[in-house]
C-alpha positions in Angstrom: -3.2 -13.9 114.1 -2.0 -17.4 115.2 -4.5 -20.2 115.7 -4.0 -20.3 119.5 -4.7 -16.6 119.7 -7.9 -17.1 117.7 -9.0 -19.9 120.0 -8.5 -17.7 123.0 -10.3 -14.8 121.3 -13.3 -17.1 120.5 -13.4 -18.3 124.2 -13.4 -14.7 125.4 -16.3 -13.9 123.0 -18.3 -16.9 124.2 -17.9 -15.7 127.8 -18.9 -12.2 126.8 -22.1 -13.4 125.1 -23.3 -15.5 128.1 -26.2 -14.1 130.1 -28.4 -15.3 132.9 -30.9 -13.5 135.1 -34.4 -13.7 136.5 -37.6 -13.8 134.4 -38.3 -10.2 135.6 -34.9 -9.2 134.1 -35.6 -11.1 130.9 -38.8 -9.0 130.5 -36.6 -5.8 130.6 -34.7 -7.2 127.7 -38.0 -7.8 125.8 -39.0 -4.2 126.3 -35.9 -3.0 124.6 -35.6 -5.8 122.0 -39.0 -7.5 121.3 -37.5 -9.4 118.4 -35.8 -11.7 121.0 -39.2 -13.4 121.4 -39.6 -14.3 117.7 -40.7 -17.8 116.6 -38.3 -20.3 115.1 -39.7 -19.7 111.6 -39.3 -15.9 112.0 -35.8 -16.3 113.3 -34.8 -18.3 110.2 -36.5 -15.8 107.8 -34.7 -12.8 109.5 -31.4 -14.7 109.4 -31.7 -15.1 105.6 -32.9 -11.5 105.1 -30.3 -9.9 107.4 -27.5 -11.5 105.2 -28.6 -9.3 102.4 -31.1 -9.2 99.5 -30.2 -8.0 96.0 -33.1 -7.2 93.6 -32.3 -7.6 89.9 -34.9 -7.3 87.1 -37.8 -8.0 89.5 -36.0 -11.1 91.0 -34.6 -11.4 94.5 -31.2 -12.9 95.2 -30.5 -13.9 98.8 -26.9 -13.5 99.7 -27.2 -16.0 102.6 -27.0 -18.8 100.0 -24.2 -17.1 97.9 -21.1 -19.1 97.1 -22.8 -22.3 98.4 -25.9 -22.9 96.3 -25.4 -22.2 92.5 -28.0 -21.6 89.8 -31.1 -22.1 92.0 -32.0 -18.4 92.5 -35.6 -18.9 91.3 -36.2 -22.0 93.6 -34.6 -20.2 96.6 -36.7 -17.1 96.0 -39.8 -19.2 96.0 -38.7 -21.1 99.1 -38.0 -17.9 101.0 -41.0 -15.9 100.0 -43.7 -18.7 99.9 -42.5 -20.6 102.9 -40.2 -18.7 105.3 -41.7 -15.3 104.8 -45.3 -16.5 105.2 -44.4 -18.7 108.2 -42.6 -15.8 109.8 -45.9 -13.9 109.6 -47.6 -16.8 111.5 -49.7 -17.7 108.5 -50.9 -21.2 108.1 -47.7 -22.2 106.2 -46.0 -22.2 109.6 -48.0 -25.4 110.4 -46.5 -27.4 107.6 -43.5 -29.6 107.1 -41.2 -28.2 104.5 -40.3 -31.0 102.1 -37.5 -30.3 99.7 -37.9 -32.6 96.6 -35.3 -33.0 94.0 -32.8 -35.2 92.3 -29.6 -36.6 94.0 -26.8 -34.0 94.5 -29.2 -31.2 93.6 -28.4 -29.2 96.7 -31.1 -30.2 99.2 -28.8 -31.4 101.9 -26.4 -28.4 101.3 -29.4 -26.1 101.7 -30.4 -27.6 105.0 -26.8 -27.6 106.3 -26.6 -23.9 105.4 -29.7 -23.2 107.5 -28.2 -25.2 110.5 -24.8 -23.5 110.4 -26.5 -20.2 109.8 -28.6 -20.5 112.9 -25.6 -21.4 115.0 -23.9 -18.2 113.9 -27.1 -16.0 114.0 -27.9 -16.9 117.6 -24.6 -15.3 118.6 -25.8 -12.0 117.2 -28.1 -9.4 119.0 -30.8 -9.9 116.3 -30.8 -13.7 116.6 -30.4 -14.0 120.4 -32.4 -16.8 122.0 -33.2 -17.1 125.7 -34.5 -20.2 127.5 -35.6 -21.3 131.0 -32.3 -22.2 132.7 -31.3 -25.9 132.8 -34.3 -26.9 130.8 -33.5 -30.0 128.6 -35.9 -28.6 125.9 -34.5 -25.0 126.1 -38.1 -23.9 126.7 -39.3 -20.4 125.8 -39.5 -18.4 129.1 -42.8 -16.8 128.0 -44.5 -20.1 128.5 -44.4 -19.1 132.2 -47.1 -16.5 131.6 -50.5 -18.1 132.5 -53.0 -18.2 129.7 -55.5 -15.8 131.4 -52.7 -13.1 131.5 -51.5 -13.4 127.9 -54.0 -10.9 126.6 -52.7 -8.3 129.0 -49.1 -9.3 128.2 -49.8 -8.7 124.4 -51.2 -5.2 125.2 -48.1 -4.3 127.2 -45.4 -5.9 125.1 -47.0 -6.4 121.6 -45.8 -10.0 121.7 -48.0 -13.1 121.1 -47.3 -16.2 123.2 -47.9 -19.6 121.8 -47.5 -22.9 123.7 -47.8 -24.3 127.2 -45.3 -24.8 130.0 -43.8 -28.3 129.9 -44.5 -30.8 132.7 -41.0 -30.6 134.0 -40.9 -26.8 134.2 -44.4 -26.7 135.7 -43.1 -28.9 138.5 -39.9 -26.9 138.9 -41.9 -23.6 139.1 -43.8 -25.0 142.1 -41.1 -26.9 143.9 -38.0 -24.8 143.2 -39.5 -21.3 143.0 -42.7 -21.6 145.1 -44.8 -20.4 142.1 -42.9 -17.1 141.8 -42.7 -16.8 138.0 -40.6 -13.6 138.3 -37.8 -15.4 140.1 -37.4 -18.3 137.5 -33.9 -18.2 136.1 -33.5 -17.5 132.4 -30.3 -17.9 130.3 -29.1 -17.1 126.9 -28.6 -20.2 124.7 -26.7 -20.7 121.5 -28.1 -23.1 118.9 -25.7 -26.0 118.1 -26.1 -29.2 116.3 -23.1 -30.8 118.0 -24.3 -29.9 121.5 -27.9 -30.8 120.6 -29.3 -27.3 121.3 -32.1 -26.2 119.0 -30.8 -28.2 116.0 -31.9 -31.8 115.6 -31.4 -34.4 112.9 -33.4 -37.6 112.6 -32.3 -40.3 110.2 -34.4 -43.5 109.7 -32.8 -46.9 110.2 -34.2 -50.4 110.5 -37.9 -50.0 111.6 -37.7 -53.1 113.7 -34.9 -51.8 115.9 -35.5 -48.0 115.8 -37.4 -46.7 118.8 -39.9 -43.9 119.0 -37.8 -42.6 121.9 -35.3 -41.3 119.3 -37.9 -38.7 118.5 -39.7 -38.0 121.8 -37.4 -39.1 124.6 -37.9 -41.9 127.1 -38.4 -42.9 130.7 -35.2 -43.1 132.8 -35.9 -46.3 134.7 -33.0 -45.8 137.0 -34.7 -42.8 138.6 -38.2 -44.4 139.1 -37.2 -45.7 142.6 -36.1 -42.1 143.5 -39.2 -40.3 142.1 -41.7 -43.1 142.6 -43.7 -42.9 139.3 -43.2 -43.1 135.6 -45.4 -40.0 135.2 -43.0 -37.9 137.3 -41.4 -35.6 134.7 -38.1 -35.8 136.6 -38.0 -39.5 135.7 -38.2 -38.7 131.9 -35.3 -38.0 129.6 -36.4 -35.2 127.3 -33.6 -36.1 124.9 -35.4 -37.1 121.6 -34.8 -35.1 118.5 -38.1 -33.3 118.7 -37.2 -32.2 122.3 -33.7 -31.1 121.5 -34.7 -29.2 118.2 -37.1 -27.0 120.1 -36.6 -23.3 119.4 -34.8 -24.0 116.1 -34.8 -26.6 113.3 -35.3 -30.3 112.9 -34.0 -32.1 109.8 -35.9 -35.2 109.0 -33.6 -37.1 106.6 -35.3 -39.4 104.1 -38.6 -38.7 105.8 -40.7 -40.7 103.4 -38.6 -43.9 104.2 -39.7 -43.7 107.8 -42.0 -46.1 109.5 -45.5 -44.6 109.9 -45.4 -44.5 113.7 -42.6 -41.9 113.4 -44.6 -39.7 111.1 -47.8 -39.5 113.1 -46.0 -37.4 115.8 -45.5 -34.8 113.1 -49.3 -34.4 112.6 -50.0 -32.6 115.9 -46.5 -31.0 116.1 -47.0 -29.2 112.8 -50.7 -28.4 113.2 -51.0 -27.7 116.9 -47.3 -27.0 117.9 -47.1 -29.9 120.3 -46.5 -33.7 120.6 -47.1 -36.6 123.0 -44.3 -38.0 125.0 -44.6 -40.5 127.9 -47.4 -40.2 130.4 -47.7 -36.4 130.2 -49.9 -33.8 128.7 -49.0 -32.6 125.2 -45.6 -31.0 125.1 -45.2 -27.7 123.2 -42.4 -27.3 120.7 -41.5 -24.4 118.4 -39.4 -25.7 115.6 -39.3 -25.8 111.9 -39.3 -29.3 110.4 -37.5 -29.7 107.1 -37.3 -33.0 105.2 -36.0 -34.0 101.8 -36.7 -36.7 99.3 -36.6 -37.5 95.6 -39.4 -37.4 93.1 -39.9 -41.2 92.9 -40.3 -41.6 96.6 -42.7 -38.7 96.9 -45.0 -40.1 94.1 -45.0 -43.4 95.9 -45.8 -41.7 99.2 -48.8 -39.7 97.9 -50.2 -42.7 96.1 -50.6 -44.5 99.5 -54.1 -43.6 100.9 -52.9 -44.3 104.4 -50.7 -41.1 104.2 -53.5 -38.7 103.3 -53.5 -37.0 106.7 -49.9 -36.1 106.2 -50.3 -34.8 102.6 -52.1 -31.7 103.8 -49.4 -31.1 106.4 -46.6 -30.9 103.9 -45.5 -28.1 101.6 -43.4 -29.4 98.7 -40.7 -27.2 97.4 -39.0 -28.5 94.2 -35.2 -28.2 94.2 -34.2 -29.0 90.7 -30.7 -29.3 89.2 -29.0 -26.0 88.2 -29.6 -25.3 84.5 -26.9 -22.7 83.9 -23.5 -23.7 82.5 -21.6 -20.9 84.3 -23.1 -21.8 87.6 -22.4 -25.5 87.1 -18.8 -24.6 86.4 -18.8 -22.8 89.8 -20.1 -26.0 91.5 -17.2 -28.0 90.0 -14.6 -25.5 91.1 -16.0 -25.5 94.6 -16.0 -29.3 94.8 -12.4 -29.5 93.4 -11.2 -26.9 95.9 -12.6 -29.1 98.7 -10.9 -32.2 97.3 -7.4 -33.6 97.2 -7.1 -32.8 93.5 -7.0 -29.1 94.0 -3.3 -28.9 93.1 -3.9 -30.5 89.6 -3.8 -28.0 86.8 -7.2 -27.9 85.1 -6.9 -26.2 81.7 -9.3 -23.3 80.8 -12.7 -24.4 79.4 -12.3 -28.0 80.8 -14.9 -27.5 83.5 -17.0 -25.3 81.2 -17.2 -28.1 78.6 -18.0 -30.7 81.4 -20.8 -28.3 82.5 -22.0 -27.9 79.0 -22.5 -31.7 78.7 -24.1 -31.9 82.1 -26.7 -29.1 81.5 -27.6 -30.7 78.1 -28.6 -33.9 79.9 -30.9 -32.0 82.2 -32.7 -29.9 79.6 -35.9 -31.1 77.8 -36.1 -30.7 74.0 -38.4 -27.7 73.3 -41.5 -28.3 71.2 -40.8 -24.9 69.6 -39.1 -25.9 66.3 -36.7 -23.0 66.1 -35.1 -23.7 69.5 -32.6 -26.5 69.6 -31.2 -27.7 72.9 -27.9 -25.9 72.4 -29.6 -22.5 71.9 -31.8 -23.2 74.9 -28.7 -24.0 77.0 -27.1 -20.6 76.0 -30.3 -18.7 76.6 -30.7 -20.1 80.1 -27.1 -19.1 80.8 -27.9 -15.5 79.9 -26.0 -15.5 76.6 -27.2 -13.5 73.6 -28.6 -15.7 70.9 -29.6 -14.0 67.7 -33.4 -13.9 67.2 -34.3 -14.4 70.9 -35.0 -12.0 73.8 -35.8 -12.2 77.5 -39.5 -13.0 76.9 -38.5 -16.0 74.9 -36.5 -17.3 77.9 -39.5 -16.8 80.2 -41.7 -18.8 77.7 -39.2 -21.6 77.5 -39.0 -22.0 81.2 -42.8 -22.2 81.4 -42.9 -25.0 78.8 -41.8 -27.8 81.3 -42.7 -27.4 85.0 -40.4 -30.4 85.9 -37.3 -29.4 83.9 -34.1 -30.0 85.8 -35.4 -32.9 87.8 -33.4 -35.4 85.8 -30.0 -35.7 84.2 -26.4 -36.2 85.2 -25.5 -35.0 88.8 -22.4 -33.0 89.6 -20.8 -35.8 91.7 -20.6 -38.0 88.6 -18.6 -35.4 86.7 -16.2 -34.8 89.6 -15.8 -38.5 90.0 -14.9 -38.9 86.3 -12.4 -36.0 86.5 -10.8 -37.6 89.6 -10.8 -41.0 87.8 -8.9 -39.5 84.8 -6.3 -37.8 87.0 -5.7 -40.8 89.3 -5.7 -43.5 86.5 -3.3 -41.6 84.3 -1.4 -39.9 87.1 -1.9 -36.6 85.4 -0.7 -33.2 86.7 -2.7 -31.4 84.1 -6.1 -32.1 82.6 -7.9 -30.5 79.6 -11.4 -30.6 78.2 -10.8 -33.6 76.0 -9.5 -35.6 79.0 -12.7 -34.8 80.8 -15.0 -35.6 78.0 -13.2 -38.9 77.4 -13.5 -39.9 81.0 -17.2 -38.9 81.1 -17.8 -41.0 78.0 -16.0 -44.0 79.5 -18.0 -43.8 82.7 -21.4 -43.9 81.0 -21.3 -47.7 80.6 -20.5 -48.1 84.3 -23.4 -45.9 85.5 -26.0 -48.4 86.6 -29.0 -46.0 86.6 -28.5 -44.8 82.9 -30.7 -46.6 80.5 -29.6 -47.5 77.0 -31.8 -44.9 75.5 -30.4 -42.2 77.8 -26.8 -43.4 77.1 -27.3 -42.8 73.3 -28.7 -39.3 74.0 -25.8 -38.6 76.3 -23.2 -39.7 73.7 -24.8 -37.2 71.3 -24.5 -34.5 74.0 -20.8 -35.3 74.4 -20.4 -34.7 70.7 -22.2 -31.4 70.9 -20.0 -30.4 73.9 -16.9 -31.4 71.8 -18.0 -29.2 69.0 -18.4 -26.3 71.4 -14.9 -26.9 72.7 -13.5 -27.0 69.1 -14.8 -23.5 68.5 -13.5 -22.2 71.8 -10.1 -23.8 71.3 -9.7 -22.3 67.8 -10.7 -18.8 69.0 -8.3 -19.1 72.0 -5.3 -19.9 69.8 -6.3 -17.4 67.1 -6.5 -14.7 69.7 -3.2 -15.7 71.2 -1.6 -15.4 67.7 -2.7 -11.8 67.4 0.1 -9.6 68.7 -1.5 -6.9 70.9 -5.0 -8.3 70.0 -7.0 -5.4 71.5 -5.0 -2.8 69.6 -5.4 -4.7 66.3 -9.1 -5.0 66.9 -9.5 -1.3 67.8 -7.5 -0.2 64.7 -9.7 -2.4 62.4 -12.9 -1.1 64.1 -11.8 2.6 63.8 -11.1 2.0 60.1 -14.6 0.4 59.7 -16.3 3.3 61.5 -14.6 5.9 59.4 -15.9 4.2 56.3 -19.4 3.7 57.7 -19.6 7.4 58.7 -18.5 8.4 55.2 -21.0 5.9 53.6 -24.0 7.1 55.7 -23.2 10.8 55.2 -22.4 10.3 51.5 -18.9 11.8 52.1 -15.5 10.9 50.7 -12.5 9.8 52.8 -9.0 11.2 52.5 -6.1 8.9 51.9 -3.7 9.4 55.0 -0.6 9.1 52.7 -1.4 10.9 49.5 -4.2 13.2 50.7 -6.4 12.2 47.8 -10.2 11.8 48.2 -11.5 8.3 47.9 -14.9 6.5 48.2 -15.7 4.4 51.3 -14.1 1.0 51.2 -17.1 -1.2 50.4 -15.0 -4.4 50.3 -13.6 -3.8 53.8 -17.1 -3.0 55.3 -18.6 -6.1 53.7 -15.7 -8.4 54.7 -16.5 -7.5 58.4 -20.3 -7.5 58.1 -20.5 -10.8 56.4 -18.8 -12.4 59.5 -22.1 -12.0 61.4 -24.4 -12.7 58.5 -25.4 -9.2 57.5 -26.9 -9.5 54.0 -26.4 -7.1 51.2 -30.0 -5.8 51.7 -29.5 -5.3 55.5 -26.1 -3.6 55.3 -27.5 0.0 55.1 -29.7 -0.5 58.2 -26.9 -2.1 60.2 -24.5 0.8 59.3 -27.1 3.4 60.2 -27.8 1.6 63.5 -24.0 1.9 64.3 -24.1 5.6 63.5 -27.1 6.1 65.7 -25.4 4.3 68.6 -22.3 6.5 68.2 -24.5 9.6 68.3 -26.3 8.4 71.4 -23.0 7.8 73.2 -21.7 11.3 72.2 -24.9 12.9 73.6 -24.3 11.2 76.9 -20.6 12.3 76.9 -19.4 8.7 76.5 -16.9 7.4 74.1 -18.0 4.7 71.6 -15.3 2.0 71.8 -14.6 -1.6 70.9 -16.9 -2.9 73.7 -19.9 -0.7 72.9 -21.6 -2.9 70.3 -21.7 -6.7 70.9 -22.4 -7.7 67.3 -19.8 -5.3 65.8 -17.2 -6.6 68.3 -18.0 -10.2 67.3 -17.7 -9.2 63.6 -14.3 -7.6 64.2 -13.0 -10.6 66.1 -14.2 -13.1 63.4 -12.6 -10.9 60.6 -9.3 -10.9 62.5 -9.5 -14.6 63.0 -10.3 -15.3 59.4 -7.3 -13.3 58.3 -5.0 -15.2 60.7 -6.3 -18.7 60.0 -3.7 -19.7 57.5 -0.9 -18.4 59.7 -2.2 -20.4 62.6 -2.7 -23.5 60.5 0.8 -23.5 59.1 2.5 -22.7 62.4 0.7 -25.2 64.6 0.8 -28.1 62.2 4.4 -27.9 61.0 6.4 -30.9 62.4 9.7 -29.3 61.9 9.1 -25.5 62.3 11.7 -23.1 61.1 13.3 -20.5 63.4 10.6 -17.9 62.7 7.8 -20.3 63.3 9.4 -21.7 66.4 9.7 -18.1 67.8 6.0 -17.5 67.0 5.0 -20.8 68.7 6.9 -19.9 71.8 5.4 -16.4 71.9 1.9 -17.9 71.6 2.6 -20.5 74.4 3.9 -17.7 76.6 0.7 -15.7 75.9 -1.5 -18.7 76.6 0.3 -19.2 80.0 0.5 -15.5 81.0 -2.9 -14.2 79.8 -5.2 -17.2 79.4 -4.4 -19.5 82.4 -2.7 -22.4 80.7 0.4 -24.2 81.9 3.1 -25.3 79.5 1.6 -28.9 79.1 -2.0 -27.7 78.4 -0.8 -24.9 76.1 1.2 -27.3 74.0 -1.7 -29.8 73.9 -4.1 -27.0 72.8 -1.8 -25.9 69.9 -1.4 -29.5 68.7 -5.2 -30.0 68.9 -6.1 -26.8 67.0 -3.5 -27.6 64.4 -5.2 -30.9 63.8 -8.6 -29.2 63.6 -7.5 -26.6 61.1 -5.9 -29.3 58.9 -9.1 -31.4 58.6 
C-alpha cells in the first residue's frame, strides 16, 4: 500500500472512531462497557496487561515493553505489580508520584515515552476508549456531572465509583447552556495525544526566575475580563497548564527534583486528594498519573532537605538500574545503530558482544564470595551455564548488592565510541578490536570517570579482549572444519559406542576386520579431558551419559549431538585441538602454497556465508587468529 493510501485509510479510521452524544446516551455506553469509566491509573495498567504477559519460572514478562526496554524485566515487573496494578485497584499507591530513579541512559525516559505513545494508541481501541464533556479544555470526566448525593445510587445501578468534582467552567456551562439538564450535556470521545495536548502533558523545569506557575495550572486571560467582568469568572481563565491538559492520562515531570519548590507544592494536593488550586476558583479535580525521573545523587540531595519532608511520603521511588545482561546490552546497541546513520556500516560478529561485555563488567560489583569472579558473575547473570553454579547461586548473587547496576558505563558512550571509530577512520567495516580500541581511547576524554575507575575499566577492556580471543579462535577453528556438524556427530557416535561397551563390559567389533576389541580408552579420555573430567570421575561421567541415553529412549526421543551440553563442549574442544596446528600453519603463512590458499579461500567463504562476516572482517579475523596461535 502506498503512503498516500495509508494516510487516507488513517483519516477514514479517525472519522469512524469519532463519537458524540448526550450524557444520557453516554450512560447507555457505560451499561454495555463499564470499563470506559476506568481511572487513568487503571487504563495504563490495562494497556500494559492487554499487550500480553508471559510467565517464565515464576517471573512475568510484559510484552508492552518488548523490543524497546532490554534486560530490565525484574525492574519492570516490580513497577507494574507494585505501582500500576495497586493503583489500578484504587489502593493508596494511586495517591503517589511515581519517581523513576536510575543512572543516565538507563531507560527511564524511554519507559515514559513508551507509556505516552502506548496511551495514544490504546485510546483508539474499544478497551481504552475515553469520553469527556464536549469542548472542555480539561477533557473532564462526564461522570462529574452526577451530584454527590446521587453517587451512591449510581454505584448501585452501574457498579462504578465516581471520584472528583465538576470543574468551575463546566458547572457554569451546565447552568447557562443546558439549564441544569445534566442528561442533555454533550459528551464526545477523545483520543489522548501529546502533540495535541490531550491527556498527555510534559513539564520541564527552566530558570526559576522566569518560569511561571501558570505553566502548570493555567492563567487568567486578561483580554476577556472586560467581556466577563471578573477574574473569578471561569470563562476568563485559560485552563491550559500541564496539569489541566494531562487530565485523564499521564503527566511527565522531567527532572522533577530540579524544580523550584513552588511548582512541587501543587503536587501535594493533586496526588493525595486528586485536585489542585488554580486562579480564584475552588479546587479543580484531575485524574492523572504523575511520573517523574531523576538520578541517585539528586534524589539523595532531595531527601536530605528537611523542607521536602511533606513530599517524601507522596513519592514512590522505583529504581531503574542499568541492564546487567550481555545479550540484552548487545540488543540495545543493535537498536541504537539501526536508528542511526551508521546502520549501513558492516559490524563484524562479536564486535557488539565484546563491547557489551566490557560495559556490563563496569556495572557489576565484585562479589564478596571468593569463588565468584566478576567474569563468572557476568556469565551467570546472562543465563550462561558456569560449572559449579546453579540458579539459586544467581538469586543469592543478586541479593548481595541492592544498588547493583546504578553505576558504570552507559550505552550512549559505547555507541559514540563506535561512531567515532567509523567516522575518524572512514571505515566501512568494524570489528571487536576496533571497538575496544576506541572505547579505550575515549576513557581519558570522559570527564566523569575518576582515575581509580579508569584503571578498573582498562582491566575490564583486557578481560573483554581475552573473551574475544577465545571467540575468534573458536570461530576460525569451526570454519576450518569441513562439514563441522557431521565431523562432530561422527566423533560423538564413536565416543558413545565406546562408552556403551565400557559401561556394559562388552567388546567392540572392528568395522573392517570384524575382530573383537576393547573400548578405546585413549579416545574416550582425549575427549573427557577437554572438559576437566578426572581419571577418578570418568566412570561416573560415562554412566551419566548412558543414563541420559536411556531416558531419551524411554521418551521415544533420539539422543543427538545437542542432547548433552558438556559432552557437546568436549567434542568441540577435541575437534579444535586436533585442528589447531592446521589452522596455525595456514593462517600464519605469508606465502601460502596453492593448497593452503584454497583452504584459506574456503574458510573465508564459510565465514561470509555462514557466520555473518564480509571479506574485510573475515580476512582481519584470520590474520588476528594466526597471530594469536603463533604467540
